[in-house]
N, C-alpha and C positions, 0 to 999 in steps of 0.2 A: 059643415063649412067646406066650400069650394075653393079650389085653386085655379086661377088663370093659368091656360095656355099660352104658348106662342107659336102662331101659324105664320108660316112663309109662304107666299104666294107668287108664281111666275119667276123664281130666280133660275138663271141658266149662265151665270158668269160671276167675274171676279166680286161683283155687287153683293153677293152672299156672303162672303167673307166680312166684308163693311158692316153687314147687317148682324152678324153672329157678334162683332166686336161691340155694338152697341148695344143691341136686346138680348143678346144670350142666343144660347142654342134654340132651334123651334122644336117643340113637340110633336108637329105634323107639317110637312111641305106638300103643298098642292100645286102641283103642276099648272093649274088653270085655275081662274075664278069661275067654277061651274057651280051646279046644283048641289054636289056633294060638299064643296068646301064652304057653301052657305050654310048648310045643313049642320056641319060639325062645328061651327064656330059658336060659342057659347056666349051669355050676355056680358061677362068679365073677362074674355079672352082678348088677346093683343094680336092684330094682324097686320103683318108688314107685308107690303106689296112692291116688286120689284118695279112696277109700272103702274101708274094710275092709282083708283082708290075702290072702295065698296060700290061705288056707283056707277062703275063700268058694266056694259053689257055681260051678262053671263055667256060662257064659251058654249057654242053649240053642240060640242060632244064632251061628256064627261071623261077626265082623265084619272087613272089611279094615283092615290095620294102614298106619300112615303111616312110612316109613322116610327116615331124613334123607338117603339117597342118590338119593331121587326129588325133592327140593327143589331 
């Protein structure tokens, strides 16, 4: 049995705290919607975007992600 993870994508301002109040804390914070973010998201995961949705173009460059295990 797998547990859904919460992923936050592209948050840089106070909208982060609004999302935390609604969805709970993220498991992973993706700085951009890039190749790594698409690879990390599982079929049952929840993805919360600061702007846009999963149909937006992928970032040209990959960014490092923040995983709660590192905190």
